[in-house]
SEMAR-885275 format. One record per atom (N, C-alpha, C): atom name; residue number from 0; residue in one letter; z, y, x; chain. Coordinates in steps of 0.1 Angstrom, whole numbers. Example, Ala and Ser with C-alpha at 12.3 -4.5 7.8 and 13.67 -1.06 7.14 Angstrom:
REM residues 2
   name   resi   resn       Z       Y       X   chain
      N      0      A      78     -57     132       A
     CA      0      A      78     -45     123       A
      C      0      A      78     -33     132       A
      N      1      S      71     -22     128       A
     CA      1      S      71     -11     137       A
      C      1      S      79       0     129       A
END
This chain:
REM residues 161
   name   resi   resn       Z       Y       X   chain
      N      0      M    -597     284    -350       A
     CA      0      M    -584     278    -354       A
      C      0      M    -585     264    -357       A
      N      1      F    -594     260    -365       A
     CA      1      F    -597     246    -369       A
      C      1      F    -599     238    -356       A
      N      2      L    -607     242    -347       A
     CA      2      L    -610     236    -334       A
      C      2      L    -597     234    -326       A
      N      3      R    -588     243    -326       A
     CA      3      R    -575     241    -319       A
      C      3      R    -567     229    -325       A
      N      4      I    -566     230    -338       A
     CA      4      I    -559     219    -345       A
      C      4      I    -565     205    -342       A
      N      5      I    -577     204    -342       A
     CA      5      I    -584     191    -338       A
      C      5      I    -581     188    -324       A
      N      6      L    -583     198    -315       A
     CA      6      L    -579     195    -300       A
      C      6      L    -565     190    -299       A
      N      7      F    -555     197    -306       A
     CA      7      F    -541     193    -303       A
      C      7      F    -538     180    -309       A
      N      8      T    -545     176    -321       A
     CA      8      T    -544     164    -327       A
      C      8      T    -549     153    -317       A
      N      9      L    -560     154    -311       A
     CA      9      L    -567     145    -302       A
      C      9      L    -557     143    -288       A
      N     10      L    -553     155    -284       A
     CA     10      L    -544     155    -272       A
      C     10      L    -532     148    -275       A
      N     11      G    -526     151    -287       A
     CA     11      G    -513     144    -290       A
      C     11      G    -515     128    -292       A
      N     12      G    -527     125    -297       A
     CA     12      G    -530     110    -299       A
      C     12      G    -532     104    -285       A
      N     13      L    -538     110    -276       A
     CA     13      L    -540     105    -263       A
      C     13      L    -526     104    -255       A
      N     14      L    -517     115    -256       A
     CA     14      L    -505     113    -250       A
      C     14      L    -497     102    -256       A
      N     15      E    -498     100    -269       A
     CA     15      E    -490      90    -276       A
      C     15      E    -495      77    -272       A
      N     16      F    -507      74    -270       A
     CA     16      F    -513      63    -265       A
      C     16      F    -508      60    -250       A
      N     17      G    -509      70    -243       A
     CA     17      G    -505      69    -228       A
      C     17      G    -490      65    -227       A
      N     18      L    -482      71    -236       A
     CA     18      L    -467      69    -234       A
      C     18      L    -465      54    -239       A
      N     19      Q    -471      49    -249       A
     CA     19      Q    -469      35    -253       A
      C     19      Q    -473      25    -242       A
      N     20      Q    -481      29    -232       A
     CA     20      Q    -485      20    -221       A
      C     20      Q    -474      19    -210       A
      N     21      V    -465      29    -210       A
     CA     21      V    -455      30    -200       A
      C     21      V    -443      23    -205       A
      N     22      S    -437      14    -196       A
     CA     22      S    -425       8    -200       A
      C     22      S    -416      10    -188       A
      N     23      G    -403       5    -189       A
     CA     23      G    -394       6    -179       A
      C     23      G    -386      -7    -177       A
      N     24      V    -381      -9    -164       A
     CA     24      V    -372     -21    -162       A
      C     24      V    -359     -18    -167       A
      N     25      F    -352     -26    -174       A
     CA     25      F    -340     -24    -179       A
      C     25      F    -330     -32    -170       A
      N     26      I    -319     -24    -165       A
     CA     26      I    -310     -30    -155       A
      C     26      I    -296     -30    -161       A
      N     27      Y    -289     -42    -159       A
     CA     27      Y    -277     -45    -165       A
      C     27      Y    -267     -48    -153       A
      N     28      T    -256     -40    -153       A
     CA     28      T    -245     -41    -143       A
      C     28      T    -232     -38    -151       A
      N     29      A    -221     -43    -143       A
     CA     29      A    -208     -39    -148       A
      C     29      A    -205     -25    -146       A
      N     30      A    -197     -18    -153       A
     CA     30      A    -194      -4    -151       A
      C     30      A    -184      -3    -139       A
      N     31      E    -176     -13    -139       A
     CA     31      E    -165     -12    -127       A
      C     31      E    -161     -27    -123       A
      N     32      V    -160     -28    -110       A
     CA     32      V    -156     -40    -105       A
      C     32      V    -143     -38     -96       A
      N     33      E    -134     -47     -96       A
     CA     33      E    -122     -46     -88       A
      C     33      E    -122     -57     -78       A
      N     34      A    -119     -54     -66       A
     CA     34      A    -119     -64     -55       A
      C     34      A    -107     -63     -47       A
      N     35      V    -101     -75     -42       A
     CA     35      V     -89     -75     -33       A
      C     35      V     -93     -73     -19       A
      N     36      N     -86     -63     -12       A
     CA     36      N     -88     -59       2       A
      C     36      N     -90     -72      10       A
      N     37      G    -101     -73      18       A
     CA     37      G    -103     -84      27       A
      C     37      G    -111     -95      20       A
      N     38      T    -115     -95       7       A
     CA     38      T    -122    -106       1       A
      C     38      T    -136    -101      -1       A
      N     39      D    -145    -112      -4       A
     CA     39      D    -159    -109      -7       A
      C     39      D    -159    -106     -22       A
      N     40      V    -169     -98     -26       A
     CA     40      V    -172     -95     -40       A
      C     40      V    -186     -94     -43       A
      N     41      K    -190    -100     -54       A
     CA     41      K    -205    -101     -58       A
      C     41      K    -206     -88     -69       A
      N     42      L    -216     -80     -65       A
     CA     42      L    -220     -70     -75       A
      C     42      L    -232     -74     -82       A
      N     43      K    -231     -77     -94       A
     CA     43      K    -242     -83    -103       A
      C     43      K    -251     -72    -107       A
      N     44      C    -264     -75    -106       A
     CA     44      C    -274     -66    -111       A
      C     44      C    -285     -75    -117       A
      N     45      K    -285     -77    -130       A
     CA     45      K    -296     -84    -137       A
      C     45      K    -306     -74    -143       A
      N     46      F    -318     -78    -145       A
     CA     46      F    -328     -69    -150       A
      C     46      F    -337     -76    -159       A
      N     47      S    -344     -68    -168       A
     CA     47      S    -355     -75    -177       A
      C     47      S    -367     -65    -176       A
      N     48      S    -378     -71    -179       A
     CA     48      S    -391     -63    -178       A
      C     48      S    -401     -70    -187       A
      N     49      M    -409     -62    -193       A
     CA     49      M    -419     -68    -203       A
      C     49      M    -430     -75    -196       A
      N     50      Y    -431     -74    -182       A
     CA     50      Y    -441     -81    -175       A
      C     50      Y    -435     -92    -167       A
      N     51      P    -443    -101    -164       A
     CA     51      P    -438    -113    -155       A
      C     51      P    -433    -109    -143       A
      N     52      V    -423    -116    -138       A
     CA     52      V    -418    -112    -124       A
      C     52      V    -424    -122    -114       A
      N     53      S    -425    -117    -102       A
     CA     53      S    -430    -126     -91       A
      C     53      S    -424    -119     -78       A
      N     54      L    -424    -127     -67       A
     CA     54      L    -420    -123     -55       A
      C     54      L    -427    -111     -50       A
      N     55      E    -440    -110     -54       A
     CA     55      E    -448     -98     -49       A
      C     55      E    -446     -86     -58       A
      N     56      S    -442     -87     -70       A
     CA     56      S    -442     -76     -80       A
      C     56      S    -428     -69     -80       A
      N     57      V    -417     -76     -76       A
     CA     57      V    -404     -70     -77       A
      C     57      V    -400     -65     -64       A
      N     58      S    -393     -53     -65       A
     CA     58      S    -387     -47     -53       A
      C     58      S    -374     -41     -58       A
      N     59      A    -363     -41     -50       A
     CA     59      A    -351     -36     -54       A
      C     59      A    -344     -29     -42       A
      N     60      N    -336     -19     -46       A
     CA     60      N    -328     -11     -36       A
      C     60      N    -313     -12     -40       A
      N     61      W    -304     -12     -31       A
     CA     61      W    -289      -9     -34       A
      C     61      W    -286       2     -26       A
      N     62      I    -279      11     -31       A
     CA     62      I    -275      23     -25       A
      C     62      I    -259      25     -27       A
      N     63      F    -252      30     -17       A
     CA     63      F    -237      32     -18       A
      C     63      F    -236      48     -18       A
      N     64      R    -228      52     -28       A
     CA     64      R    -224      66     -29       A
      C     64      R    -209      66     -29       A
      N     65      P    -203      72     -18       A
     CA     65      P    -188      73     -16       A
      C     65      P    -183      83     -27       A
      N     66      R    -169      80     -29       A
     CA     66      R    -163      87     -40       A
      C     66      R    -163     102     -38       A
      N     67      R    -160     107     -26       A
     CA     67      R    -159     121     -24       A
      C     67      R    -170     127     -17       A
      N     68      H    -178     120     -11       A
     CA     68      H    -189     126      -2       A
      C     68      H    -202     123      -9       A
      N     69      K    -211     133      -8       A
     CA     69      K    -224     133     -15       A
      C     69      K    -235     125      -7       A
      N     70      R    -232     121       5       A
     CA     70      R    -241     115      13       A
      C     70      R    -242      99       9       A
      N     71      E    -255      96       6       A
     CA     71      E    -257      82       1       A
      C     71      E    -261      73      13       A
      N     72      T    -259      60      13       A
     CA     72      T    -262      51      23       A
      C     72      T    -271      40      17       A
      N     73      M    -282      37      23       A
     CA     73      M    -290      26      18       A
      C     73      M    -283      12      23       A
      N     74      L    -281       3      14       A
     CA     74      L    -274      -9      18       A
      C     74      L    -284     -20      20       A
      N     75      M    -294     -21      11       A
     CA     75      M    -302     -33      11       A
      C     75      M    -316     -29       5       A
      N     76      Y    -326     -34       9       A
     CA     76      Y    -340     -32       3       A
      C     76      Y    -345     -46       2       A
      N     77      Y    -351     -50      -9       A
     CA     77      Y    -356     -63     -12       A
      C     77      Y    -371     -62     -17       A
      N     78      H    -380     -68      -9       A
     CA     78      H    -394     -71     -13       A
      C     78      H    -398     -83      -7       A
      N     79      K    -399     -94     -14       A
     CA     79      K    -403    -108      -9       A
      C     79      K    -392    -114      -2       A
      N     80      K    -383    -105       5       A
     CA     80      K    -372    -110      12       A
      C     80      K    -362     -99      15       A
      N     81      P    -349    -102      16       A
     CA     81      P    -340     -91      17       A
      C     81      P    -341     -84      31       A
      N     82      Y    -339     -70      31       A
     CA     82      Y    -338     -63      43       A
      C     82      Y    -325     -55      44       A
      N     83      P    -313     -61      48       A
     CA     83      P    -301     -54      49       A
      C     83      P    -301     -44      59       A
      N     84      I    -291     -34      58       A
     CA     84      I    -290     -23      68       A
      C     84      I    -286     -29      82       A
      N     85      L    -289     -23      93       A
     CA     85      L    -286     -27     105       A
      C     85      L    -274     -21     113       A
      N     86      N    -268     -10     107       A
     CA     86      N    -258      -3     113       A
      C     86      N    -249       3     103       A
      N     87      G    -238       9     109       A
     CA     87      G    -228      15      99       A
      C     87      G    -217       6      95       A
      N     88      R    -209      12      86       A
     CA     88      R    -198       3      81       A
      C     88      R    -202      -9      73       A
      N     89      F    -214     -10      68       A
     CA     89      F    -219     -21      60       A
      C     89      F    -226     -32      69       A
      N     90      K    -227     -29      82       A
     CA     90      K    -235     -38      91       A
      C     90      K    -228     -52      91       A
      N     91      K    -237     -62      86       A
     CA     91      K    -234     -76      85       A
      C     91      K    -223     -78      75       A
      N     92      R    -221     -69      65       A
     CA     92      R    -212     -69      54       A
      C     92      R    -219     -70      40       A
      N     93      V    -232     -70      39       A
     CA     93      V    -240     -70      28       A
      C     93      V    -249     -81      28       A
      N     94      E    -249     -90      17       A
     CA     94      E    -256    -102      17       A
      C     94      E    -264    -102       3       A
      N     95      W    -277    -106       4       A
     CA     95      W    -285    -107      -8       A
      C     95      W    -279    -120     -15       A
      N     96      S    -277    -118     -29       A
     CA     96      S    -271    -130     -37       A
      C     96      S    -280    -132     -49       A
      N     97      G    -292    -124     -50       A
     CA     97      G    -300    -125     -62       A
      C     97      G    -311    -135     -61       A
      N     98      D    -318    -136     -72       A
     CA     98      D    -331    -145     -72       A
      C     98      D    -339    -138     -82       A
      N     99      V    -350    -130     -76       A
     CA     99      V    -357    -122     -85       A
      C     99      V    -365    -129     -96       A
      N    100      L    -369    -142     -92       A
     CA    100      L    -376    -150    -103       A
      C    100      L    -367    -153    -115       A
      N    101      E    -353    -152    -112       A
     CA    101      E    -344    -154    -124       A
      C    101      E    -339    -140    -129       A
      N    102      K    -346    -129    -124       A
     CA    102      K    -342    -116    -129       A
      C    102      K    -329    -111    -123       A
      N    103      D    -326    -114    -111       A
     CA    103      D    -313    -112    -107       A
      C    103      D    -313    -105     -92       A
      N    104      A    -309     -93     -91       A
     CA    104      A    -308     -86     -79       A
      C    104      A    -295     -83     -73       A
      N    105      S    -286     -92     -75       A
     CA    105      S    -273     -90     -71       A
      C    105      S    -271     -91     -55       A
      N    106      I    -259     -85     -51       A
     CA    106      I    -256     -85     -37       A
      C    106      I    -241     -90     -36       A
      N    107      T    -237     -95     -24       A
     CA    107      T    -223     -97     -21       A
      C    107      T    -218     -89     -10       A
      N    108      L    -208     -82     -12       A
     CA    108      L    -201     -74      -1       A
      C    108      L    -190     -83       6       A
      N    109      K    -191     -85      19       A
     CA    109      K    -182     -93      27       A
      C    109      K    -170     -86      31       A
      N    110      R    -158     -92      30       A
     CA    110      R    -146     -87      36       A
      C    110      R    -144     -72      32       A
      N    111      V    -144     -68      20       A
     CA    111      V    -143     -54      15       A
      C    111      V    -129     -48      21       A
      N    112      T    -130     -34      23       A
     CA    112      T    -119     -27      27       A
      C    112      T    -119     -14      18       A
      N    113      P    -108      -7      19       A
     CA    113      P    -108       5      10       A
      C    113      P    -119      15      12       A
      N    114      K    -124      14      25       A
     CA    114      K    -137      23      28       A
      C    114      K    -148      19      20       A
      N    115      F    -149       8      13       A
     CA    115      F    -159       3       4       A
      C    115      F    -159       9     -10       A
      N    116      R    -147      16     -14       A
     CA    116      R    -146      22     -26       A
      C    116      R    -157      32     -29       A
      N    117      G    -163      32     -41       A
     CA    117      G    -173      42     -44       A
      C    117      G    -183      35     -55       A
      N    118      T    -194      42     -56       A
     CA    118      T    -204      38     -66       A
      C    118      T    -215      30     -59       A
      N    119      Y    -220      20     -64       A
     CA    119      Y    -231      11     -59       A
      C    119      Y    -241      12     -69       A
      N    120      V    -253      17     -64       A
     CA    120      V    -265      18     -73       A
      C    120      V    -276       7     -71       A
      N    121      C    -280       1     -82       A
     CA    121      C    -290     -10     -81       A
      C    121      C    -302      -4     -88       A
      N    122      Q    -313      -3     -80       A
     CA    122      Q    -326       1     -85       A
      C    122      Q    -336     -11     -84       A
      N    123      V    -344     -13     -95       A
     CA    123      V    -353     -25     -95       A
      C    123      V    -366     -19    -101       A
      N    124      R    -378     -24     -95       A
     CA    124      R    -391     -21    -100       A
      C    124      R    -398     -34    -101       A
      N    125      N    -405     -36    -111       A
     CA    125      N    -414     -47    -113       A
      C    125      N    -428     -43    -118       A
      N    126      L    -437     -41    -108       A
     CA    126      L    -450     -35    -111       A
      C    126      L    -457     -43    -121       A
      N    127      P    -463     -37    -132       A
     CA    127      P    -466     -23    -132       A
      C    127      P    -455     -16    -141       A
      N    128      D    -444     -22    -143       A
     CA    128      D    -433     -15    -149       A
      C    128      D    -428      -4    -140       A
      N    129      I    -426       8    -146       A
     CA    129      I    -419      18    -138       A
      C    129      I    -405      16    -137       A
      N    130      R    -396      21    -128       A
     CA    130      R    -383      20    -126       A
      C    130      R    -376      26    -139       A
      N    131      G    -366      19    -144       A
     CA    131      G    -360      24    -155       A
      C    131      G    -346      32    -150       A
      N    132      R    -336      32    -159       A
     CA    132      R    -324      38    -155       A
      C    132      R    -317      29    -145       A
      N    133      D    -311      35    -134       A
     CA    133      D    -305      27    -124       A
      C    133      D    -292      21    -130       A
      N    134      G    -288      10    -125       A
     CA    134      G    -275       4    -127       A
      C    134      G    -265       9    -118       A
      N    135      E    -252      12    -122       A
     CA    135      E    -242      18    -113       A
      C    135      E    -230      10    -116       A
      N    136      V    -223       6    -104       A
     CA    136      V    -211      -2    -105       A
      C    136      V    -202       6     -96       A
      N    137      V    -190      10    -101       A
     CA    137      V    -178      16     -94       A
      C    137      V    -170       4     -89       A
      N    138      L    -169       4     -75       A
     CA    138      L    -160      -6     -69       A
      C    138      L    -146       0     -67       A
      N    139      R    -136      -7     -71       A
     CA    139      R    -121      -3     -67       A
      C    139      R    -117     -15     -57       A
      N    140      V    -110     -11     -48       A
     CA    140      V    -105     -21     -39       A
      C    140      V     -89     -20     -39       A
      N    141      V     -83     -31     -42       A
     CA    141      V     -67     -31     -44       A
      C    141      V     -62     -41     -34       A
      N    142      N     -49     -40     -32       A
     CA    142      N     -42     -48     -23       A
      C    142      N     -37     -60     -29       A
      N    143      K     -34     -71     -22       A
     CA    143      K     -29     -83     -28       A
      C    143      K     -16     -81     -33       A
      N    144      T      -7     -74     -26       A
     CA    144      T       8     -73     -31       A
      C    144      T       9     -61     -39       A
      N    145      S      19     -61     -48       A
     CA    145      S      23     -50     -56       A
      C    145      S      33     -42     -50       A
      N    146      N      38     -46     -38       A
     CA    146      N      48     -38     -31       A
      C    146      N      42     -26     -25       A
      N    147      F      50     -15     -25       A
     CA    147      F      46      -3     -18       A
      C    147      F      46      -5      -3       A
      N    148      D      34      -1       4       A
     CA    148      D      33      -3      17       A
      C    148      D      28      10      23       A
      N    149      P      36      18      32       A
     CA    149      P      32      31      37       A
      C    149      P      19      30      44       A
      N    150      L      16      20      50       A
     CA    150      L       2      19      56       A
      C    150      L      -9      20      47       A
      N    151      D      -7      14      35       A
     CA    151      D     -18      15      24       A
      C    151      D     -19      30      21       A
      N    152      L      -9      37      19       A
     CA    152      L      -9      51      15       A
      C    152      L     -17      59      26       A
      N    153      F     -13      56      39       A
     CA    153      F     -19      62      50       A
      C    153      F     -34      60      51       A
      N    154      T     -38      48      49       A
     CA    154      T     -51      44      47       A
      C    154      T     -59      50      37       A
      N    155      A     -53      51      25       A
     CA    155      A     -60      58      14       A
      C    155      A     -62      73      16       A
      N    156      L     -52      79      22       A
     CA    156      L     -52      93      26       A
      C    156      L     -64      95      36       A
      N    157      L     -65      87      46       A
     CA    157      L     -76      87      56       A
      C    157      L     -89      86      49       A
      N    158      D     -89      77      40       A
     CA    158      D    -103      75      33       A
      C    158      D    -106      87      25       A
      N    159      M     -97      95      20       A
     CA    159      M    -100     107      12       A
      C    159      M    -105     118      21       A
      N    160      I    -103     118      34       A
     CA    160      I    -108     129      43       A
      C    160      I    -122     127      46       A
END
């Protein structure tokens, strides 16, 4: 019995030491952003890490999650340089706006439409830090006018299908 207590104590100490060596990247985003239909919008994603950042150590992903569909779309991958997607609704509509040396992994969406509504997920790693909790931004797209336009209703209904 005494031997078990010693083993558990040693194992607990090793686990505690191991957990102290693990840290995470902290990601900061707005909870919600509103954009006017047809305009550009910057989705800010700032991060912090207890380790120094460099072009070699930082990588970032941006993922789009539509409001009603579960299928996610990769928008951008960054490691040393940005790699935007090459097809689909976001083709040539996503631009890297960040500077990893300034701890910024932001992107800009060009000429947003109602189809861009949904959740945008920012993931950042800075080795040897493990990835922390992802940043999530909900994008709402509104029209310039406050007048009711039947075409807007039709577009919104189509977007829900």
